[in-house]
SEVOVEX-877470 format. One record per residue (C-alpha): residue in three letters; x, y, z; residue number from 1. Coordinates in Angstrom, 3 decimals. Layout:
REM residues N
+------+----------+----------+----------+-----+
! type !       px !       py !       pz ! seq !
+------+----------+----------+----------+-----+
!  ALA !        X !        Y !        Z ! NUM !
...
+------+----------+----------+----------+-----+
END
This chain:
REM residues 98
+------+----------+----------+----------+-----+
! type !       px !       py !       pz ! seq !
+------+----------+----------+----------+-----+
!  MET !  395.300 !  122.207 !   95.422 !   1 !
!  PRO !  396.955 !  123.971 !   98.355 !   2 !
!  TRP !  396.333 !  127.275 !  100.031 !   3 !
!  ASN !  399.027 !  129.876 !   99.294 !   4 !
!  ARG !  400.388 !  132.658 !  101.492 !   5 !
!  VAL !  401.992 !  135.912 !  100.385 !   6 !
!  THR !  403.625 !  138.070 !  103.070 !   7 !
!  PHE !  404.471 !  141.772 !  102.814 !   8 !
!  THR !  406.246 !  144.114 !  105.200 !   9 !
!  SER !  404.584 !  147.312 !  106.330 !  10 !
!  LYS !  407.214 !  149.207 !  104.320 !  11 !
!  GLN !  406.255 !  147.366 !  101.120 !  12 !
!  ILE !  402.606 !  148.192 !  101.703 !  13 !
!  GLU !  403.100 !  151.819 !  102.706 !  14 !
!  GLU !  405.894 !  152.855 !  100.336 !  15 !
!  ASP !  405.672 !  150.488 !   97.383 !  16 !
!  ASP !  401.874 !  150.211 !   97.058 !  17 !
!  ILE !  402.382 !  146.460 !   96.646 !  18 !
!  LEU !  399.062 !  145.626 !   98.291 !  19 !
!  ILE !  397.151 !  147.842 !   95.863 !  20 !
!  GLU !  398.990 !  146.196 !   92.980 !  21 !
!  MET !  398.141 !  142.709 !   94.259 !  22 !
!  GLU !  394.482 !  143.603 !   94.850 !  23 !
!  ASP !  394.152 !  145.135 !   91.386 !  24 !
!  GLN !  395.666 !  142.057 !   89.740 !  25 !
!  PHE !  393.467 !  139.709 !   91.755 !  26 !
!  GLU !  390.266 !  141.631 !   90.979 !  27 !
!  LYS !  391.038 !  141.543 !   87.253 !  28 !
!  ILE !  391.691 !  137.784 !   87.341 !  29 !
!  PHE !  388.609 !  137.217 !   89.518 !  30 !
!  MET !  386.344 !  139.086 !   87.106 !  31 !
!  GLU !  387.818 !  137.313 !   84.066 !  32 !
!  ALA !  387.129 !  133.977 !   85.804 !  33 !
!  GLU !  383.512 !  135.096 !   86.402 !  34 !
!  GLY !  383.814 !  135.134 !   90.201 !  35 !
!  PRO !  384.094 !  131.475 !   91.219 !  36 !
!  SER !  382.611 !  130.713 !   94.644 !  37 !
!  ASP !  385.882 !  129.220 !   95.934 !  38 !
!  MET !  388.188 !  132.026 !   94.757 !  39 !
!  ALA !  389.207 !  134.590 !   97.389 !  40 !
!  VAL !  392.049 !  136.259 !   99.269 !  41 !
!  PHE !  392.018 !  136.596 !  103.046 !  42 !
!  SER !  394.165 !  138.957 !  105.093 !  43 !
!  ASP !  395.561 !  138.688 !  108.603 !  44 !
!  ASN !  393.699 !  140.948 !  111.022 !  45 !
!  ASP !  396.954 !  142.329 !  112.462 !  46 !
!  TYR !  400.616 !  142.817 !  111.649 !  47 !
!  THR !  403.033 !  140.309 !  113.208 !  48 !
!  ASP !  406.721 !  141.287 !  113.411 !  49 !
!  ASP !  406.052 !  144.168 !  110.983 !  50 !
!  THR !  404.589 !  141.817 !  108.344 !  51 !
!  ILE !  401.102 !  140.866 !  107.254 !  52 !
!  SER !  400.085 !  137.773 !  105.306 !  53 !
!  PHE !  397.486 !  137.222 !  102.615 !  54 !
!  TYR !  395.984 !  133.804 !  101.946 !  55 !
!  PHE !  394.853 !  132.629 !   98.517 !  56 !
!  THR !  392.216 !  129.880 !   98.526 !  57 !
!  PRO !  392.815 !  126.689 !   96.525 !  58 !
!  GLY !  390.215 !  128.012 !   94.068 !  59 !
!  CYS !  392.720 !  130.677 !   93.003 !  60 !
!  GLU !  394.679 !  127.991 !   91.145 !  61 !
!  PRO !  395.515 !  128.028 !   88.283 !  62 !
!  ASN !  394.259 !  131.547 !   87.488 !  63 !
!  CYS !  396.398 !  133.340 !   90.109 !  64 !
!  GLU !  399.421 !  131.046 !   89.900 !  65 !
!  ASN !  401.699 !  133.546 !   88.130 !  66 !
!  MET !  400.721 !  136.346 !   90.489 !  67 !
!  ILE !  401.400 !  134.176 !   93.545 !  68 !
!  VAL !  404.854 !  133.308 !   92.178 !  69 !
!  ILE !  405.661 !  136.963 !   91.422 !  70 !
!  PHE !  404.794 !  137.918 !   95.022 !  71 !
!  ASP !  406.902 !  135.032 !   96.435 !  72 !
!  GLY !  403.926 !  133.006 !   97.612 !  73 !
!  GLU !  404.293 !  129.666 !   99.341 !  74 !
!  ASP !  402.035 !  126.729 !  100.149 !  75 !
!  CYS !  400.423 !  126.918 !  103.579 !  76 !
!  GLU !  397.663 !  125.564 !  105.762 !  77 !
!  PRO !  394.292 !  127.332 !  105.751 !  78 !
!  PRO !  394.307 !  130.340 !  108.079 !  79 !
!  ASN !  392.334 !  130.461 !  111.317 !  80 !
!  ILE !  388.919 !  132.011 !  110.634 !  81 !
!  GLU !  389.218 !  134.114 !  113.799 !  82 !
!  LYS !  392.468 !  135.741 !  112.664 !  83 !
!  VAL !  391.630 !  136.788 !  109.095 !  84 !
!  PHE !  389.079 !  138.721 !  107.083 !  85 !
!  LEU !  387.960 !  138.492 !  103.465 !  86 !
!  LEU !  390.040 !  140.969 !  101.468 !  87 !
!  ALA !  388.772 !  140.198 !   97.976 !  88 !
!  GLY !  386.834 !  137.570 !   96.091 !  89 !
!  ASN !  383.687 !  135.579 !   96.685 !  90 !
!  ASP !  382.034 !  135.631 !  100.130 !  91 !
!  ASP !  381.217 !  131.938 !   99.744 !  92 !
!  ALA !  384.917 !  131.179 !  100.214 !  93 !
!  MET !  384.411 !  131.819 !  103.945 !  94 !
!  ASP !  383.070 !  128.265 !  104.044 !  95 !
!  LEU !  386.597 !  127.005 !  103.277 !  96 !
!  LEU !  387.859 !  128.242 !  106.634 !  97 !
!  SER !  387.550 !  126.258 !  109.831 !  98 !
+------+----------+----------+----------+-----+
END
C-alpha cells in the first residue's frame, strides 16, 4: 500500500475551510477504525509555492480511500521526517518515517 499526498492552497485552507473538513472526516474514520497504530496524517511544516501537503500513511487504506480521492490525492513517497509533523492519528505512525 502506498503513501498518499493531498495538497491544498492557502486560499482553500483560509477561505474554504477544507483543512477542517479533511481533519473532521479523518478523525471520524480513525475512531471508527479503533485507532490503528499505522493510521495517521502528516503535514508539511511550511507552505511551498502557496501550497501545503498532507501525507496519509499506508495504514489509511482502505478506510480513507474515498476521502483521499475526493481531495485529489495521489501516490507519493514517504515524507522526510524533518519536514513534517503529525497532524492527526496514532503517534506510533512516526515510526513509518525515515
